[in-house]
DSSP file (Angstrom, degrees, kcal/mol; ACC not computed):
  #  RESIDUE AA STRUCTURE BP1 BP2  ACC     N-H-->O    O-->H-N    N-H-->O    O-->H-N    TCO  KAPPA ALPHA  PHI   PSI    X-CA   Y-CA   Z-CA
    1    1 A M              0   0    0      0, 0.0     2,-0.3     0, 0.0    61,-0.2   0.000 360.0 360.0 360.0 134.1    0.0    0.0    0.0
    2    2 A V  E     -A   61   0A   0     59,-2.5    59,-2.1     2,-0.2     2,-0.2  -0.928 360.0-102.6-126.4 152.8    1.4    3.4   -0.9
    3    3 A A  E    S+A   60   0A   0     -2,-0.3    57,-0.2    57,-0.2    56,-0.0  -0.525  84.1  69.1 -71.3 139.0    0.1    6.9   -0.1
    4    4 A G        +     0   0    0     55,-2.4     2,-0.2    -2,-0.2    53,-0.2   0.330  49.6 159.0 116.3 114.4   -1.6    8.5   -3.1
    5    5 A G    > > -     0   0    0     53,-0.4     5,-2.5    54,-0.1     3,-1.4  -0.550  61.5 -52.7-139.0-155.2   -4.9    7.6   -4.6
    6    6 A T  G > 5S+     0   0    0     51,-3.1     3,-0.9    54,-0.3    52,-0.2   0.801 128.1  62.4 -64.3 -28.2   -7.6    9.1   -6.8
    7    7 A A  G 3 5S+     0   0    0     51,-2.8    -1,-0.3    50,-0.3    52,-0.1   0.778 108.3  44.5 -65.3 -25.1   -7.9   12.1   -4.5
    8    8 A N  G < 5S-     0   0    0     -3,-1.4    79,-2.0    50,-0.4    -1,-0.2   0.437 127.1-100.2 -95.3  -2.4   -4.3   12.9   -5.4
    9    9 A G  T X 5S+     0   0    0     -3,-0.9     3,-0.6    -4,-0.5     2,-0.4   0.577  76.0 141.6  94.6  10.7   -4.8   12.3   -9.1
   10   10 A I  T 3 <S+     0   0    0     -5,-2.5    -1,-0.3     1,-0.2    -2,-0.1  -0.740  70.0   5.0 -89.7 130.7   -3.3    8.7   -9.1
   11   11 A G  T 3  S+     0   0    0     -2,-0.4    -1,-0.2     1,-0.2     2,-0.2   0.644  86.0 154.1  76.9  15.6   -5.0    6.2  -11.3
   12   12 A L    <   -     0   0    0     -3,-0.6     2,-0.4    -7,-0.1    -1,-0.2  -0.536  25.4-161.3 -76.5 143.2   -7.5    8.5  -12.9
   13   13 A N        -     0   0    0     -2,-0.2     2,-0.2     3,-0.0     3,-0.1  -0.980   6.3-144.2-124.0 137.8   -8.8    7.6  -16.3
   14   14 A S        -     0   0    0     -2,-0.4     2,-0.1     1,-0.1     0, 0.0  -0.562  39.8 -81.5 -92.1 163.5  -10.5   10.0  -18.7
   15   15 A D        -     0   0    0     -2,-0.2     2,-0.5     1,-0.1    -1,-0.1  -0.423  45.7-137.3 -63.0 135.3  -13.3    9.0  -21.0
   16   16 A L        -     0   0    0     -2,-0.1     2,-0.4    -3,-0.1    -1,-0.1  -0.844  10.4-130.4 -99.4 129.9  -12.1    7.2  -24.1
   17   17 A T        -     0   0    0     -2,-0.5     2,-0.8     1,-0.1     3,-0.2  -0.652  16.1-158.9 -79.0 127.2  -13.6    8.1  -27.4
   18   18 A T        +     0   0    0     -2,-0.4    -1,-0.1     1,-0.2     3,-0.1  -0.782  36.5 141.2-110.4  88.7  -14.6    5.1  -29.3
   19   19 A T        +     0   0    0     -2,-0.8     2,-0.3     1,-0.0    -1,-0.2   0.579  65.1  32.0-102.3 -12.6  -14.8    6.0  -32.9
   20   20 A S  S  > S-     0   0    0     -3,-0.2     4,-1.7     1,-0.1     5,-0.2  -0.887  83.2-105.2-139.6 169.9  -13.4    2.9  -34.5
   21   21 A F  H  > S+     0   0    0     -2,-0.3     4,-2.1     1,-0.2     5,-0.1   0.876 119.1  54.9 -61.2 -39.3  -13.2   -0.8  -34.0
   22   22 A F  H  > S+     0   0    0      2,-0.2     4,-2.1     1,-0.2    -1,-0.2   0.843 103.8  54.6 -68.4 -33.0   -9.6   -0.5  -32.8
   23   23 A D  H  > S+     0   0    0      2,-0.2     4,-1.9     1,-0.2    -1,-0.2   0.922 110.4  46.5 -63.0 -43.1  -10.5    2.0  -30.1
   24   24 A R  H  X S+     0   0    0     -4,-1.7     4,-2.3     1,-0.2    -2,-0.2   0.874 110.3  53.7 -65.8 -36.8  -13.0   -0.5  -28.8
   25   25 A L  H  X S+     0   0    0     -4,-2.1     4,-2.2     2,-0.2    -1,-0.2   0.889 107.0  51.3 -64.5 -39.7  -10.5   -3.2  -29.0
   26   26 A K  H  X S+     0   0    0     -4,-2.1     4,-2.3     2,-0.2    -2,-0.2   0.908 110.0  49.4 -63.3 -42.9   -8.0   -1.2  -26.9
   27   27 A I  H  X S+     0   0    0     -4,-1.9     4,-2.1     1,-0.2    -2,-0.2   0.915 111.6  48.8 -63.6 -43.0  -10.6   -0.6  -24.2
   28   28 A A  H  X S+     0   0    0     -4,-2.3     4,-2.3     1,-0.2    -1,-0.2   0.891 110.3  51.9 -63.3 -39.3  -11.4   -4.3  -24.1
   29   29 A A  H  X S+     0   0    0     -4,-2.2     4,-2.6     2,-0.2    -2,-0.2   0.898 108.2  50.9 -65.1 -40.6   -7.7   -5.1  -23.8
   30   30 A L  H  X S+     0   0    0     -4,-2.3     4,-2.3     2,-0.2    -1,-0.2   0.908 111.1  48.6 -63.3 -41.3   -7.3   -2.7  -20.9
   31   31 A G  H  X S+     0   0    0     -4,-2.1     4,-1.9     2,-0.2    -2,-0.2   0.895 111.9  49.1 -63.8 -40.4  -10.2   -4.3  -19.1
   32   32 A L  H  X S+     0   0    0     -4,-2.3     4,-1.1     2,-0.2    -2,-0.2   0.910 110.9  49.6 -66.1 -42.6   -8.8   -7.7  -19.7
   33   33 A M  H ><>S+     0   0    0     -4,-2.6     5,-3.1     1,-0.2     3,-0.5   0.912 110.2  51.1 -62.2 -41.9   -5.4   -6.7  -18.5
   34   34 A A  H ><5S+     0   0    0     -4,-2.3     3,-1.4     1,-0.2     5,-0.2   0.877 105.9  55.1 -63.8 -37.3   -6.9   -5.2  -15.3
   35   35 A S  H 3<5S+     0   0    0     -4,-1.9    -1,-0.2     1,-0.3    -2,-0.2   0.754 110.3  46.3 -69.2 -22.3   -8.9   -8.4  -14.6
   36   36 A F  T <<5S-     0   0    0     -4,-1.1    -1,-0.3    -3,-0.5    -2,-0.2   0.261 120.8-106.6-100.8  11.0   -5.6  -10.4  -14.7
   37   37 A G  T < 5S+     0   0    0     -3,-1.4    -3,-0.2    -4,-0.1    -2,-0.1   0.802  85.6 121.5  73.7  29.0   -3.7   -7.9  -12.5
   38   38 A K      < +     0   0    0     -5,-3.1     2,-0.7    -6,-0.1    -4,-0.2  -0.094  27.9 126.7-115.4  33.9   -1.6   -6.5  -15.3
   39   39 A L        -     0   0    0     13,-0.4    13,-3.1    -6,-0.2     2,-0.1  -0.833  57.2-134.0 -94.2 113.1   -2.7   -2.8  -15.0
   40   40 A K  E     -B   51   0B   0     -2,-0.7    11,-0.2    11,-0.2    -2,-0.1  -0.410  15.1-147.9 -71.4 138.1    0.5   -0.7  -14.7
   41   41 A S  E     -     0   0B   0      9,-2.7     9,-0.2     2,-0.2    -1,-0.1  -0.499  25.4-113.5 -93.3 169.0    0.5    2.0  -12.0
   42   42 A P  E    S+     0   0B   0      0, 0.0    38,-2.3     0, 0.0     2,-0.3   0.466  86.6 104.6 -81.4   0.5    2.4    5.3  -12.3
   43   43 A F  E     - C   0  79B   0      7,-0.3     7,-2.1    36,-0.2     2,-0.4  -0.596  53.5-164.6 -84.8 142.9    4.7    4.2   -9.5
   44   44 A L  E     -BC  49  78B   0     34,-2.5    34,-1.6    -2,-0.3     2,-0.4  -0.962  11.9-166.0-127.1 144.8    8.3    3.0  -10.3
   45   45 A F  E >  S-B   48   0B   0      3,-2.3     3,-1.4    -2,-0.4    32,-0.1  -0.978  83.6 -14.5-129.4 118.6   10.8    1.1   -8.3
   46   46 A K  T 3  S-     0   0    0     -2,-0.4    -1,-0.1     1,-0.3     3,-0.1   0.877 130.0 -54.2  54.7  40.9   14.4    1.2   -9.6
   47   47 A G  T 3  S+     0   0    0      1,-0.2     2,-0.4     0, 0.0    -1,-0.3   0.480 114.7 114.5  79.4   2.9   13.1    2.4  -13.0
   48   48 A K  E <   -B   45   0B   0     -3,-1.4    -3,-2.3     1,-0.0    -1,-0.2  -0.910  68.5-117.1-112.7 132.1   10.6   -0.4  -13.4
   49   49 A K  E     -B   44   0B   0     -2,-0.4     2,-0.4    -5,-0.2    -5,-0.2  -0.339  25.3-141.8 -63.8 143.7    6.8    0.1  -13.4
   50   50 A I  E     -     0   0B   0     -7,-2.1    -9,-2.7    -9,-0.2    -7,-0.3  -0.880  15.5-123.6-107.5 140.1    4.9   -1.6  -10.7
   51   51 A Y  E     -BD  40  64B   0     13,-0.6    13,-2.9    -2,-0.4   -11,-0.2  -0.548  23.4-113.0 -81.6 145.9    1.5   -3.1  -11.3
   52   52 A F  E     - D   0  63B   0    -13,-3.1   -13,-0.4    11,-0.2    11,-0.3  -0.554  12.4-152.1 -68.3 140.6   -1.7   -2.1   -9.4
   53   53 A F  S    S-     0   0    0      9,-3.1    10,-0.2     1,-0.4    -1,-0.2   0.847  85.4 -14.7 -76.7 -39.1   -3.0   -5.0   -7.2
   54   54 A E  S    S-     0   0    0      8,-1.0     8,-0.5    -3,-0.1    -1,-0.4  -0.946 100.3 -65.0-152.2 164.7   -6.4   -3.4   -7.7
   55   55 A P        -     0   0    0      0, 0.0     7,-0.2     0, 0.0   -44,-0.1  -0.113  68.9 -84.1 -55.1 152.6   -7.5    0.1   -9.0
   56   56 A A        -     0   0    0    -45,-0.1     5,-0.2     5,-0.1     2,-0.1  -0.209  43.3-146.5 -59.6 144.4   -6.5    3.1   -6.9
   57   57 A H        -     0   0    0      3,-2.5   -51,-3.1   -53,-0.2   -50,-0.3  -0.323  38.3 -78.7 -99.3-173.3   -8.7    4.0   -3.9
   58   58 A M  S    S+     0   0    0    -53,-0.3   -51,-2.8   -52,-0.2   -53,-0.4   0.921 120.5   0.8 -57.1 -51.8   -9.4    7.5   -2.6
   59   59 A N  S    S+     0   0    0    -55,-0.2   -55,-2.4   -54,-0.2     2,-0.3   0.446 127.2  46.9-122.2  -3.0   -6.1    8.1   -0.6
   60   60 A V  E     -A    3   0A   0    -57,-0.2    -3,-2.5   -56,-0.1     2,-0.4  -0.936  58.6-147.6-137.6 160.1   -4.1    4.9   -1.2
   61   61 A S  E     -A    2   0A   0    -59,-2.1   -59,-2.5    -2,-0.3     2,-0.6  -0.995  14.0-142.4-126.6 136.7   -3.0    2.6   -4.0
   62   62 A L        -     0   0    0     -8,-0.5    -9,-3.1    -2,-0.4    -8,-1.0  -0.880  22.9-165.7 -99.9 124.6   -2.4   -1.1   -3.6
   63   63 A L  E     -D   52   0B   0     -2,-0.6     2,-0.7   -11,-0.3   -11,-0.2  -0.812  22.2-125.8-113.5 150.0    0.5   -2.4   -5.6
   64   64 A K  E     +D   51   0B   0    -13,-2.9   -13,-0.6    -2,-0.3     2,-0.4  -0.850  38.2 174.2 -94.3 113.5    1.6   -5.9   -6.6
   65   65 A V        -     0   0    0     -2,-0.7     2,-0.2   -15,-0.1   -15,-0.0  -0.975  23.7-137.4-126.3 131.7    5.2   -6.3   -5.4
   66   66 A S    >   -     0   0    0     -2,-0.4     3,-1.5     1,-0.1     4,-0.3  -0.498  25.7-115.8 -83.3 158.6    7.3   -9.5   -5.5
   67   67 A A  G >  S+     0   0    0      1,-0.3     3,-1.0     2,-0.2    -1,-0.1   0.770 112.2  64.8 -63.7 -26.1    9.5  -10.5   -2.6
   68   68 A S  G 3  S+     0   0    0      1,-0.2    -1,-0.3     2,-0.1    -3,-0.0   0.653  86.4  71.1 -74.3 -13.7   12.6  -10.1   -4.8
   69   69 A E  G <  S-     0   0    0     -3,-1.5    -1,-0.2     2,-0.1    -2,-0.2   0.686  87.4-149.9 -78.7 -16.6   12.0   -6.3   -5.2
   70   70 A K    <   +     0   0    0     -3,-1.0     2,-0.5    -4,-0.3    -3,-0.1   0.848  26.7 171.4  54.9  43.1   13.0   -5.7   -1.6
   71   71 A I        -     0   0    0     -5,-0.3     2,-0.3     4,-0.0    -1,-0.2  -0.739  15.6-158.1 -83.5 129.8   10.8   -2.6   -1.0
   72   72 A Q    >   -     0   0    0     -2,-0.5     3,-2.0     1,-0.1     2,-0.2  -0.702  29.1 -86.7-107.0 158.4   10.8   -1.6    2.6
   73   73 A V  T 3  S+     0   0    0     -2,-0.3     3,-0.1     1,-0.3    -1,-0.1  -0.447 117.4  26.1 -60.0 130.2    8.3    0.4    4.6
   74   74 A G  T 3  S+     0   0    0      1,-0.3    -1,-0.3    -2,-0.2     2,-0.1   0.275  86.2 139.1  96.0 -10.1    9.2    4.1    4.2
   75   75 A D    <   -     0   0    0     -3,-2.0     2,-0.4     1,-0.1    -1,-0.3  -0.384  51.4-127.4 -64.4 144.7   10.9    3.7    0.9
   76   76 A L        -     0   0    0     -3,-0.1     2,-0.3    -2,-0.1    -1,-0.1  -0.813  21.9-155.5 -94.7 134.3   10.2    6.5   -1.6
   77   77 A L        -     0   0    0     -2,-0.4   -32,-0.2   -32,-0.1     2,-0.1  -0.836  17.1-117.6-107.6 146.6    9.0    5.5   -5.1
   78   78 A D  E     -C   44   0B   0    -34,-1.6   -34,-2.5    -2,-0.3     2,-0.4  -0.419  30.5-155.5 -74.5 159.4    9.3    7.5   -8.2
   79   79 A L  E     -C   43   0B   0    -36,-0.2     2,-0.6    -2,-0.1   -36,-0.2  -0.999  15.3-162.3-143.7 134.3    6.1    8.5   -9.9
   80   80 A Q        +     0   0    0    -38,-2.3     2,-0.3    -2,-0.4    -2,-0.0  -0.917  37.0 137.4-119.3 103.6    5.2    9.4  -13.5
   81   81 A V        -     0   0    0     -2,-0.6     2,-0.4   -71,-0.0   -71,-0.1  -0.900  59.5 -90.6-138.4 165.9    1.9   11.4  -13.7
   82   82 A R    >   -     0   0    0     -2,-0.3     3,-0.9   -73,-0.2     4,-0.4  -0.676  30.6-147.1 -75.9 130.0    0.4   14.4  -15.5
   83   83 A Y  T 3  S+     0   0    0     -2,-0.4     3,-0.4     1,-0.2    -1,-0.1   0.694  91.1  68.4 -74.2 -17.7    1.0   17.4  -13.3
   84   84 A T  T 3  S+     0   0    0      1,-0.2    -1,-0.2     3,-0.0   -75,-0.0   0.710 110.4  31.8 -75.2 -18.7   -2.3   19.0  -14.4
   85   85 A T  S <  S+     0   0    0     -3,-0.9     2,-0.4   -76,-0.1    -1,-0.2   0.325 102.0  94.2-117.2   5.9   -4.4   16.4  -12.5
   86   86 A T        -     0   0    0     -3,-0.4     2,-0.5    -4,-0.4   -77,-0.2  -0.837  51.4-161.6-110.2 137.9   -2.1   15.6   -9.6
   87   87 A N        -     0   0    0    -79,-2.0     2,-0.4    -2,-0.4   -77,-0.1  -0.972  17.0-153.2-113.6 117.8   -2.1   17.1   -6.1
   88   88 A F        -     0   0    0     -2,-0.5     3,-0.1     1,-0.1   -84,-0.0  -0.744  17.5-168.9 -95.7 137.1    1.1   16.5   -4.2
   89   89 A D  S    S+     0   0    0     -2,-0.4     2,-0.3     1,-0.3    -1,-0.1   0.782  81.6   9.7 -85.2 -32.6    1.3   16.4   -0.4
   90   90 A L        -     0   0    0      2,-0.0     2,-0.5     0, 0.0    -1,-0.3  -0.992  60.6-163.2-151.3 136.6    5.2   16.4   -0.4
   91   91 A I        -     0   0    0     -2,-0.3     2,-0.3    -3,-0.1     3,-0.3  -0.987  15.5-171.9-124.5 122.6    7.8   17.1   -3.1
   92   92 A K        +     0   0    0     -2,-0.5    -2,-0.0     1,-0.2     0, 0.0  -0.830  57.6  32.1-112.3 151.6   11.4   16.0   -2.3
   93   93 A G  S    S+     0   0    0     -2,-0.3    -1,-0.2     1,-0.0     0, 0.0   0.712  73.9 115.4  85.3  23.4   14.6   16.6   -4.2
   94   94 A L              0   0    0     -3,-0.3    -2,-0.1     1,-0.2    -1,-0.0   0.340 360.0 360.0-103.5   7.3   13.9   20.0   -5.8
   95   95 A N              0   0    0      0, 0.0    -1,-0.2     0, 0.0    -3,-0.0   0.494 360.0 360.0 -86.6 360.0   16.6   22.0   -4.0
């Protein structure tokens, strides 16, 4: 579990325009990936994307992490999000 959920702009999805068969196919593929636990989160550990365990909640996100990744409580994770929809509680490393 990591701090940051939909209230912070994590895991938000916009409406997808379905104008063609391939657009619908992409939406179906995303749903299928999510049902098998293969939905990538915006969180990174050592430069590698981490999968969501389930979709983001209001204030937290649940991530699927293997034992070999050695993430400890209190570790900081990198994050790749759009700044226009994200609210940060703390920003480190800008000095």
